[in-house]
N, C-alpha and C positions, 0 to 999 in steps of 0.2 A: 556627583560626588560626595565625598564625607565632608570636605570642607572647602573654601575658596583656595586653601594653598594647594591641594592635592589637584584641584581641576585647572589651577594653572600651570603644574607639573605637566598634567595629561595633555593639555593643550600645546603646551610648549615642546614637550617630546613629539607629538603627533606632527607637528608642523616642521621640526627639523629632521626628523627620522631617527633620532640618537638611539643606540643600541641599549641603553640600561639609563636606570636613573638613581641616584643615591637618595635613599629615604630613612630619616632618622627614625628609629623607633625605640618604643620602651622594651628592655629586657625582661624577659618572663622573670616571675619573681617566686615561681613555685619550688619547693625544696629539691634541693638535689641538683639544680642547673650547676652542669659544668663539672659533674662527677658522673662518670661512666655513662655519660648522656648518650655520646655518639661513638660507634665504633669508626676505626680508620676505613674500612671496607663497606661500610653502610652509613647512609644519611638516612634519618627518617624525618621527614618535616612536613610542611603544610597542615599541621593539625589543625582541624577547625572542629568547633562544638556546633552543628548545622541545625538540629531539633532538640528542643526541650518541651517536652508534653508535660502534664500532670502526673506521669507514671513512667516516663520513659525520656532516655537521652539516646542521639545519635552522634558519633563521633567519625569523622575521616581523617586519612592522612595517606601520604605517599612513601614508600621506601626506594631508595635510589643507591648505586655505586657507580663508581666512575669507570668506563671504558679504557683502553689502551691510549686512546688520544685524551685522557684526563678529564672527560666529559660524564657528566651525571646522566644515567640512564635508568630506568625502571627495573628495580631488582625484586623478585619474590621474597616474601617471608612470611612468618606467622603473624598473627593477629593477638594481643592481648589488652586488656583492661581493667584496671584495679580501681576499685570504685566503693567509697563508703560514706556515712553521715560526714558533715563535716565537724561535727561536735564531739567526735568520739577520737579517743586517744591512741586507739588500736593501729597498727598497721594497717595498710588498706588491703582488702580482702580480693583474692582475683575473681571478679563477677563474668568474664568472659575470655576464654581462651581458643582459637581456631587454628588447628594444624596444619589447615589448607593454606598451602602459600599462594600468596598474590601481592602485587606491587600496589595496589589501588585497596586501601584499607576502608572496611565500611562496618564499625561496631555500633550494634544497637542494643541496649540494656534497658529491659522492661521491668515491672515490678517495684520502681519506686514510689516512695510516698509523695501525695500533693503538698505543695509548699514547704518543703523542706531543702536544706541546704547540702550539698555533697561535695566532695573531694574527690579527684581521679588523677589517673595517669593512664599513658597508653606508652606501648611499647611493640616491636616488632623485632624479633630475634634477640631479646633481652634491651634492644638499644630504645631509649626514650625519645618517643615523638615529640617534637617541639613545633611550635607555629610559624608560619613563614614570616619574611622579614616584609608584613603589609602593615598598614595602619589599622586595618579592622580586627586582625587579631593579635595584635602588638600594644594596642591601645591602654592607657590605664584601666583598670576594672572588667577588661575583657576576660571571658572565662578562660581561654586558652592562654592568658599570662597569670591569672591568678591560680588555675588548677581547680576551680571550683564554680558551680552554678546552683541556682535555685529552681527546683523543679514549679510548674504554674500552679494556681489554684483553680479548678473549672468553675465554671458558672454553677449556679444553682439549678435544681431541676433536671428533669429528664435529658438524655440526648434524642433530638428529633429528627436530624438530617445532617449529612455530611456533604459538602459540596466541595468540589476539586476547582481551583480556580488556576488555569493555565494560559499560557498566550506565547506568541513568536514561535512556532513550528517552523516555519520558513521551508517548508516541502519544496525541494527540487535545489535548493542552493548548493552551489558546489563548493564554497569555500567560505569560511566563518572568519571573522575579524578582519574584514578588509576595510582601509581608510581610502578617503578620497585622494585622488591623484596619484596612487601606486606608492604612496610612503609605506605603507605596509601590506605583504600581500596576502596575510593570514594562512590559514589551516584547511587543508582538504583531507576528506577521507569519503569511500563510496559510501554513499547512502546514509550519512549521518542523520539527516534530518527525519528519515523514515525510521532508523532503528532508534533514535532518541523517542519519537513519538509512541513508537511500538513498546519499547521501555515502561512509557508512564503508563499506556492503557493496560498493560499486563499487571503493573504493579497496582493500580486502582482497584483491580479485581480482588486482591487478595483481601483476606478477612481481616488483617490486621490494620488496612488502611480503610476499608468500609466506605467507600465512595459512593454515594447513591446518585450523584449527577456530576457533572462536568461542564464547566464554561472554558471556551477556548476565545481568548479576547483578541482576535485579530493578528495578522500577518499568518495566515495558515499557509499560506505560499509564499514564493520567492519572488514570482513576476507576475503572477496572476495569469497565467496560459491555461487555455484549457486542459492540457495534459496534467498540470501540477492540480488544478481545482477538483478534478474528477479524483485523483489520486490520493488526495488528501480526504476527500468526502468519503471513500472506499474505507481509507484507514479509520475514520472516526466511526462509520458507520458497524464495524466490529464491535463497537462499545454500546450501540443502542441506537435508537431513534432521536433523529434530528428534530428539536423542539419538545421531546418530552424527557429524554435521557441525556442529551447533552444539547447544548445553547452555543452558538458562535455569533460573532460580530466581523465586519471587515476592517482590516488594517492598511495602512499606506501599501504594503506590498502586494496586496491583493487586488489593486486595482490594473485593467487590463494594459497590456504594450500600446504603444501609440497607435491609433489606425486601425485598433482592433476592436472586437464587440465584447462586451462585459461578460467574460466568461466565468469568473466568480459569482457574480449576480445570478448567471442562470443556473449554475449548480447549488447557489446557498438564496440569497434574498437580493432583491435588486438595489441600486445605489440608493443610500441616503434613505433607506425604510429603518424605521424602529420596530423592533418586536418586543411582545409582551407575553409572559408566560406565568403561569400557576403553580405554585408547589404546596399544597397544604396549608393554604391560607397566605404565603408569602407570594409576594410580586416579583419577577425576573425582569429586568428590561434591559435589553440590549441598543446600542446606539452605535449609528455609522457615523463616526467622525472623520472621514478621509475626505481629501480633496482630490480631483480629478488628477492633479500632478503636484508633486512634492511630498516632503515628508511631513509637514503641520498638519494641524488638524481643523475641522468646522463642522457647524451644524447648518443645515437649509433651514429656512423658516416653517416650511410645513412639518417637519421632522421635530422640532423646536415646538410648535404649536400642538403636535401630537402628544409629545411629553406633559406639556402642559396640563391638557385637558385631563390625563391619565392621573397625575398626580393632585390636581383640584378635586375630581371625580371621588377618590378614596384617600385623603393625605395622611391618614394614619394607619394606613395598611403597611405593614413591614415590607419594605423595599429593597432589593439588592440590583445597583445599577452597573452596567459595564459596558466600555468603550476602550478604543484602543489608546487613545491619546491622553496622558494626564491631564488634569484641568485645574490644578492650583498655582498661584504664582511661587509658593515654594518649589514647585515642580520645576517650572520654567526657568528658574534663576540657579537650580542645585544640578541641571542635567548639561553634560558637556557640549550639546546642540544649541544650548540657549532657549530663550523664550518663543523663537520660531520653530520649535522642534514639537511644541505641545499644542493643544486646543487654542485658540484664538482667543484673545481676553475679553472680547466682547461676549462671545459664548460663553466663555468660563462664568462669567460675571451672570449671565441669565441662569446658568446652572446652579450656582452658589443662591441666588433669589428664589428658583423653584424650590430649592431643597429646605430653604429657610421656612417656607409656607407649608411643606409637607414633612412633619416631623417623622413620618413613618419610614423615610429614608436612613438608613443605617451604614450603607457601605457604598463605595464607588470604587470598581476594580478597574485598573488600566494596565496596559503592558508598555510597549513600544519601546521603554528606555532599557530595557534588559536589566532590570535592577531590581531589588527589594528595598523597600522604603515606604514608610507613612510619612506623607508630606501633610503640612499645616492646611486648615482649609481657610479661606480666605476671610471669612466672618465666623461669628462664633455660632456654627451650628454644630450638632453632635452628630457628625458623619466622618467615617473613617475615610480617608483618599489613601488606598492602598497600591503600590506598583509592586508587580509581582516578576521576578527574573523569568528568562527565555527558557523555554524547554530544550532548545536546540543547542546550545554549548554551556560552558560553565556560568552557575555552578548545576545548570541542568536538570531543571524539577518542576515543582508545582506546589501551590500552598493547599492544605487542606482546611476547611471553613466548617468547625463543627459545632452545631447550632443547638443548645439547649434552651429550656424553659427560660432561664434567667441569663441569656446574654450567648457568646460566641467566644470559642478558642481558635485562633488561627497558629497554624503551623507550617512553616515550610519545610520540604523534604526533598534532597537529592535523589535521583534515578539510582536505583541500586544493584542493577545488572552489571555485570562485569564489562560488556562493552560499553555501557553508557558511562560506567565510572572510570574508564581508559581514556574516552573521549572528552569528558569534564576536566580530566586532569591535564591532558594536550592543551585545551582551550583556555584554561586558567592564565596561560602565558600570552594571550592576545594582547593587543594595544600596548606592546613595548613593555609585558609585565603589569601594567597597572590595572588589567581588569579585574582582580578579585575585590581591591578597594571600591569598584565602583559598583560591581554586580551583586556582591556576596548580601551586604547589608548588615546593619548591626543585629546583634541576637534579640533586641528587643522589637525591632521591625520584623525579623522573620518568627516570633513565638512571643505571642500576647494574648490578653483576654481582655474582652470588653463585654460588661454588664449592660443588659437590656432586658426589657420586658417582652419576651416570646411568647407567653403562657397560652395565648390563644389560637397558636398555630398548632399543627396536627401533623404527627410524626410519620415516618414512612410505614406503611402497613404491610 
C-alpha cells in the first residue's frame, strides 16, 4: 500500500466486505477544473500518466455514460491530447487526435525533449479527462493533479540492450481479484491470462518497444498443473528460446497440486534450482524463492551457497538478480499480506550481506505483490529492489529496462491492445475499488533513471 492509513482501509474493508470506501483526496489544481469539464451524458475519468520516458509520455483514461438504470458503463468516444512546454504562455496545441472511437483510451506522445517539463490536457468528445478519486492520482504533486510532468534525462552513452521485466502471468486462472473466505468473488473472463500475456509478447516485438530479452519472475501458472505449465511454456516459446531470449523463475503458484509431481519443474527447472545466464558481459541470476506450501518465500542452503560462490567468484561483474518474492523489510511491512508474504527474514538478510560484498549487483527484480514499487534496502547497498505489477490484471503490463553505458532507465508500460485495455479497466475495480492505489505505484517508481558504470558491457549485435 501507499501508506499505513490506506493499508488499514484495505484490510478493514476486505474483512467486512464493505461495498465502498470513502477516501478523501486532493482536488485537481489544473486550470479549468469545473468549467465544461464533464458533459451530462459522458463521464471521462481514470486519467493516469502511466509512462514518462526521455522523449515520450503515455496517458490512459476511460469514457463512460449512464445506462437506463443510472449505472456507468463504457462509452466509445474520440481521443485527444493537448500538450506543450510548461514555460510557454501559448494555448496548448493538439499533439494527438484519434477519431477512432473507444472507451479505453491510450495516448502515446513522442518527440519530446529530455529533461523538460510539459503541461497537458486529455479529452474525449471535448470532455476533459479527470483522475479517479484515488490517492495515487489525486495526491499532491501527482501529474494527474498538477496537469504537468517532466521527461527523464537518459543515462550517458550508447543504449546497449533492453530487457523486459514481467511477472504474475497466472496462466489458467479463472477469476481475478479473489479474497480468502469468499468476501470478494473477483472478475472472470475467458482466457484473460492467455490474451494478456499474448498482448505483452506481441507488443515487445514492436520496434518502438525494442525488447531484446524477457524475464518472467514467477507465477507463470495459477496452480502448477501439467496442462498449465506446458501451455505457458508454449506461449513463451513464441518469443524465443528459454535461457537465451527469455528467462523464468518459479513462483508460489507454480508449485504442484498436493500429491502430484512437480510439473512446472519438468517443463522449466527443478525445485530450488538457481539459474545463471550471460548477456554481453552482464550476468542474470534467477532464484527459486518458493516453499513447498504457502505464499511466503525462502531459499534452501544449497541454492544460497551456489549464489554465494557465483558472486564471490566475480563480485564486480554487473549482475541483475530476479526471484518471485520481495526481500526487503520495507516490502514486508508495506504489502497487505505482511512479513509472512515475502522472503523470510533470515534469507533476506543473507542476500543483503551477499550483495554488500558483490558491488556488481545493481538490481533485484521481484513480483508476487502485483504492484509497482521501489523498496528501501535493509542496508546501505547500491542495489535497487524493484517490484513490478502483474501482467494478468490492472494495470496489466511490464517494465522496460533500457541499459546504457552510463546507467539504466526503467519505464512501466500498460499493455496497449484493445482487449488488454478493456480487461485492465475492468480489474481496476478489484478489492473493493482500492486496487489502483495498491498496484499502480508512484510515477517515480514506474519511471526513473539510475546512473551506473556499464561501459564494459557489449551491446546486442
